[in-house]
N, C-alpha and C positions, 0 to 999 in steps of 0.2 A: 557739632551739634546734631543730635537728635530727636525727633517729635516724639514724645510717649503721650498716651490718653489716660486722663485721671478722671474717673466717673464720667465719661463722656465728654471731658473737658482738655482742650489742647494746650498742651503746655510744651517747655523746651527743657531739654537737659543736657548741659554741657561741662563749664567747669565750677570747681567748689563755690560755696556762697560766699561774699564777700562784702566789707562795707562799700567798697565802690559799685559792688552789683545791687545793693541796696537803694545808694541813691541814683541810679540809673532807674531802677522800679518807681523811686518815687517821680523823678524828672517826666520818666513816659506816662504815668497816671497822672499828674499836673497837666502835661502838656497834650495829652490824648482829651483829658477833662473838659479841658480849655475850649480846645475846637467843638466838641460836642456841645459843651455849655451855649456856646455863642449860637451857633446854628438852632439849639432847641429854645433860646430865648426868642431869638428871632421868629421861629415858626409856632410859639408860645403867643406870641404878639400877635402874628395875624389871627390867629384860633380864637383869641379874646375879642378882636374889632370884629370877628365872625360874629361872635354872640351878641355883642353890642348892637351891630348891624341887625340883626334877628329881633334883639330886644327894641329896636326903634322902630320897625316898619311892620312889625307882626304884633297882632295881639297875645296877653299872657297866656291864653287858652292854646291858642296855635303853636307859640314857643315850647308850650309843654308836650304838646301833642308830635311834634316833631322829635323832642329828644327822646319823648317818651318808644317812639316807634324807632329811632336810631339806636336807642339803649337796646333794645331788644333783639334788633337784628345782629348787632356785635357779641350779644350773648349766646345767640344760635350758633354763630359761624366760628366762636372762639377757639374751637379745636380745629380749625381747619388745615394746620400745619402739623397736627397729629404729633406734637414735641418733635418733630424729627430734625428741627434747627442744629442740633449740637452734634446730630450723627453726621448730618449733610456737609456741614462746615468741615468735620474732620477729614472726610473722604476726597472731599474736593480741594484739601489742603495736601493729603497725600499725594493725589493724582496730578496736582497743579506741581508740584516736587520733583515727581518723575515724567513731567510733559505726557501726561496721558490724556490727551483732550478727549479722547474716544468715551473715557472713564467719566468725565466730568461731564459731558453732555446726557450721558446714561442717568447719572445721579441727578441732575437737574430735571429731566425729563419724567423719571420716576416720583420725584416729589410735588411737580406740578399734578402726576395723574392722581397720586394720593388726595393731594390738596382738592381737586377735582371731584373725585368723588365721593367725599364728605361735604363739599359745597351740594352737590347733586342731592344727596340724602337729606340735608337741611332744607333744600329749596323746596322738594316734594312736601315735608313735613307742614311749611309754612304757607303752601299753595292748599293742601289738604285742609288746613286748621285757619285757614284765612277768614272765613265768614264767623266763624267763632270767636276769633281773636278780635276782629271789626267791632261785632256786636256786644259781647260780653268780657272784654277786657279793656281794649282801648274806648270803646263807647264811642266813638265817633267814625262816621262814613269815609271820610278822608283818610281813613288809616289804609284804607284799602289799595288805593293808590300809591299811597308812601313806601308800602312794605312792597310792590311790585318794582317799583323805581329803585330803591336800596336793594333789594334782591340782586337787580341786574349791575348794579355797583359794585357787589360785593363778587362777582365773577371778576371784574378786572383786578380786585383788592388781590385774588390767588394769583394772578401773573404779577403782580407787584411784591406779593412776598415772596415769591420764588427768587427774585433781582434780589431782594434785599439778602437773603442769605446770601445768596452768590457774591456780592459785593464785599458783604464779610470776609468770607471765607479767601477771598484776593486781597484782602486788606486795603479794598478800595473805599476809606472812611468818608472820604471827600463826596464820592458818588452817593454813598450811603445817605450821608446826611441831607442830601439835596431832593431825595423822594419826600420826607414830609414837608419841607419846606415850601415846594413846589407845588404839594398835592393841597396846602393850606392857603397858599396865594392864587391860585386858580379857583378856588370855592370861592373865595372872598371877593376877587373880581367880579366874578360872574353873578354872585350875589348883588353886588353893589350896582351892576347895569341893570339887572333885573327888577330888583325887589322894587325898587320905586315906582313902577310900572304894573308890576304884576305881583301884589302884596298876598302870596299865599306860602305856607309852607311846603306846597310841592316844589316852591323854586331851589331851594337849598337842597333837598333830595336830588334834583336834577343837576346841581351844581356839583354834588359828590359825584356823579353817573359819569359826567362828563370831565372833573378832574381826574379821576381814575382810570378813565380811559387815554387821556393826553399823557399822566405821569407814565402809563404801563408801556406806550410806545417810547417815551424818552428813554426809560429805563433798558429796555431793548436797544437803542442807538447807542447808549453808554456800553452796553454788554460788548456789541458788535468791535467798540474799538480796542477790548481787552483779549476777546475771545474768538477765534475763528469759527463762528457756528454752522454757518453755509458748509464749509469746507470738512466737516467733520461729520463722519456716519456712526449712528450710534443704534442699538435695539434695546427694548426695557426687556428685563428677565423677572422672573417670579423671584427667585433664588435675592436677588437685591432689594424689590419689593417688601417680602417678606423681612430683610434682615433691618430694612429700616423701619418697618411699623414695630417690629419685635424692640428695638431700640428706643422706639419712640412713646411707646406706652406709658411707663413710669412718669414721663415728663409730662405726657398728656392729661394726666389724673390731676396733677398739680395746676396745667394752666385752666383746666376746666375749675378746680375750687378757686382759683386767683379770678376766673372771670365771673364765677358767683358772687364773688365778694365785691367785685366792682359795682355788679347790677343788681342785687338783691334789692338794695335800697330804692331805687329807681322802679325796679317792677312793682314792688309792694305799694309803693307810693301811686303807682299807675292805677293799680287794682283798687284800692282803698280809699284814695283820696280824688279829688277833683283835678284835672289837667294845669288849673294854674298853680296848684302846688308842686307838681312836678317841675313847672316852669321856674318858680323860685330856688328850687334845690338844685335843679339843673344850672343854674347862675354862682348859687352860693359855694356849691363844692369846688367849680373849677376857681373861684376866686378864693379860698381858703388854700389851696393848691398852689399858688402861683408860684412859690419858694422851692418846688418841687424839682425844678431844672438844674439845679445846681448838685443835689445827691443825685438825680439820674445820670446826669454825665458822669459823675463820679463812677457809681455804680457800672456803667457800661465797661470802663477799662478796669475797674477792679476785678470782675471774675477772672479773667486769664492771670493778672499778677498776683493774686491771692493763690489762686491753686499752684503757681511754682513756688512763693515763697514757704507756702506749707507742707512741700513738698522736700524742702532745703532746712527751713528751720523755723518750726511755729512760733518758738518765744519771741522771735523778733518780729514775726507778723502780729501776736499781740501786743506788743508793743506799739507798733504802726497805726494798728486799729485804734488802739486807745487813745491815742494823739488826734487822729482824725476823728472819732467821736465827739471829742472835748471840742475841738475845733466847728465842729458841725452845730453841736450844739450854742456854742457861743453866736455863731452867726444867725442861727435860724431862730433862737428867743427872741429877741427884739422885735424882730420884723412880724413875729406871729401876734405877740403883746399889740402892737399898731395895729395890725390888721384888726383883731378882736375889738378895740376900746373904739376905734375910728370905721367899724363896719356900715353903720348907720348913714355916715357921711359920704363914704366911698362908694356904696351900692346907688345910694342917689343921684351923686355926681354922674356916675357912670352910666346906669341904666334908667334913671329916672325915677319919680316917686310910686310909679304903678310895683316895682321891686323892691322896695322898701320891706317888705314883710321878710325877705331873704337875709336882713342884717341881723337877727336872733341867731339865726342858722350859723351864719358865718363866724360870728364870735364863739360859737360853741367848736366848730371846727377847726377855728383857727388853734385853740387849744391844743387840738391831737393834731395839728399839722407838724411838729416837731416829731413826734413820734410816727407819723407816717412818711416823713423824709427819710429819719434815719432806718426805717425798714426796707427802705429802698436798697441801702447799703448794705445793711445786714444780708437781707435775702440773697445777694451776689455774692458775697463772701463764703455764707454757707453752701451754695451751689461750688462755689471755686475750692473749696475744701474737700470737695464730695461727699457732703452730707444732705445728698438730694431726697434720700428717704425721711431723713428727720425733719427737713423742711416740708415734705410734705403731710406730716403729721401737723406742724404747727399751721399749715393752710387747713387741714380739716376740721381742726379745732376752732380755727377762726370762723370757718364756713356754719359750724354748728352754732356757734353764739351768736354771729350774726344773723341768722336765719332767726333764732330765737326772740334775740333783741329787738329785730325790726318788728317781728309778728306782735310782741307785746307793747310797742310804743308806737307804730306809726298810725294803728287804726284811731287811736285815741289823741294822741299830739301831734300828728304830719310829720312835718319838715324837721321839727324840734325833735322829734322823738328819734328820726331816722338821723339827724345828727349826732345825736346822745350815741346811738346805738352804733354809729360808723368810729366815734371818737374813741369809745371802750373796746370795739374790736381791735383797733388799731394798736392801742395800748396793751393789751394782752398779748397779740402775737410778737409786739417787740419785745416785751419780757420773756415770753418764750424762745423766740430766737436769738436773745443773748445769753440766756442757757447755754443755747448749744456752741455759741462762739466762744464761751469761756471754757466750756469743756475741749476743745478742740485745738483753741490757739494761747488760751489763757491770758487774756489783755487784762492790764492793770485796773485798779478798784476806781471805779469813775463816780460812785455815789457822792463823796466830797464835792466834786467840781459841780454835779447836778445840783446838790443841795444850794449852795453857793447860789449857782445860775438862778433858781428857783426864787429863791429868798428876794434877790435882785430884781428879778422880772415881778415878782407880788408887789413890790415895795413902787416900782415905777406904776403898774396897774393903779392902784390907789392914788399914787401922786395925779394921774392924768384925770381919772375921774374926778378926783376933787377939783381940779383946775379946773376942767370942762365946767362945772357945776358955778364954780365963782366967776369965771372969765366970760365974758359977751363979744365974741368975737364972730365973723362971717364964718360959715362952716369951713369954708376951704382953707382962710387964712389961720383958722385954728389947727387945721389937720397940719398945715405947715410948720408953723410956729412950734407946735407943742411936740410934735414928732421930731424936729430939730434938736428941741432942748432933750427930750427922753433920749436920743440917742447918744448925744453929749455925755449926759450923765451915766448910761449904762458903760460906754467905754471906761470913764473915769474909775467905775466902781469895778469893774470886770478887772484893771490893773491895781487897784488898792486892795481888793481881794486876793490877787496872784493866782486868778485864775489862767490868765494870758499875760507872757510878759511879753516886752518889746522885742527882745532877741526872738521869741519864739515866730515873731510877725516878721522879722529880717530873715528867718531863715526859710518861712514858706514864699516869701518873695524871692530866695535865690533859687530855688527849688524850680518854681515856674520861670525863671530868667534863664 
């Protein structure tokens, strides 16, 4: 077996393609996705508890201020890794095979230096513009201290990013998956201890700073278990730095566009609308994205698998992708429907009546959540088959549309406008991405399946709205009873319309087992 590099993605080339090889890919994909899914779900639960804690202990405006500053910091430092991750993973993998520990340490130090320089540039800009940002953008004097605390936290995140790439290259996915888990756990514990006594948005900022520092130390301890860091000498060379930078430029542009897509709505809400609406949207968006952890786990393992399958047999890759998309839609659609219909009950039960205004936004975002989750899978397949430039064009088109839509809708409609803009942007990017997938892999035509699922979903939506109007249950009882009825009806209709067969379900279970 020899390692080959395909558009910056590490793949493995050995014996000819075979059915057993495909089954191995499917089993690897399912098992790897299951591990990452479990860890992601636990981490997401901790993160959601963190938002619940903030909503129950801080005012709506204070929650909005924290997430506005937090989003701004993330946007500024989004390119800190400069897109070097794939190149670093490739080099570490090669050096590891050759037992070249000096080369590994040299690459890690170079990666850290590049990140640190970008961090310094971002920090200087933030500090120079801090007064303007506080007075004209955030419009709250407390934002000044939040900026300083979160800037300090971002330094430790630079260290953590280096370790995350190192663990990925060493295929230590257990170590990798514990990083976000411990980070979320530490933040939640610190806030749970301090917020009841000091109800201030600076507490979660300090919690992030302490959490990142602790996790950085934890990652270093884990690295020493598998890599002889102190016994290896290494020097930084300009040749290596230049090589990493050159390879990272195209990916950096895509990361920058993706970051803008993730924060343009919050940034414009912060500028045009009150902080209370920022808080409502910061609750609505993660609630609508609760189902993204299944496709996120799948996408993490799809990238290298799709790279090798595309090299060997693109037609078979297309067939597998068609099946995967069908399963995704079957699983995601009913839960998106329930989330959209019962958004008012869910948000009031979890966050209280102060956040009831987020319910309409959740209903809109839930409609686009299916495409948002499918897009996570699609983008990794596109990168895996070596179409990074094509996906850059998709991201660029998405950013332009998102900026125009948010500018047109947010000043007048607030979070409802942001929700419509986000949903429309996701749908457009998904359709453009599927055109790329069809061109390079030729997946089977999915429209009949999607139309059937859409009709079933529409029927269930109208049925639930009709039942909610005529039945008088307590909100929680209504949510439980009608959700159970809807899921049973949905499962029956999926089988009746032959969207999914019992044989396919059993096949999926055999793959996982």
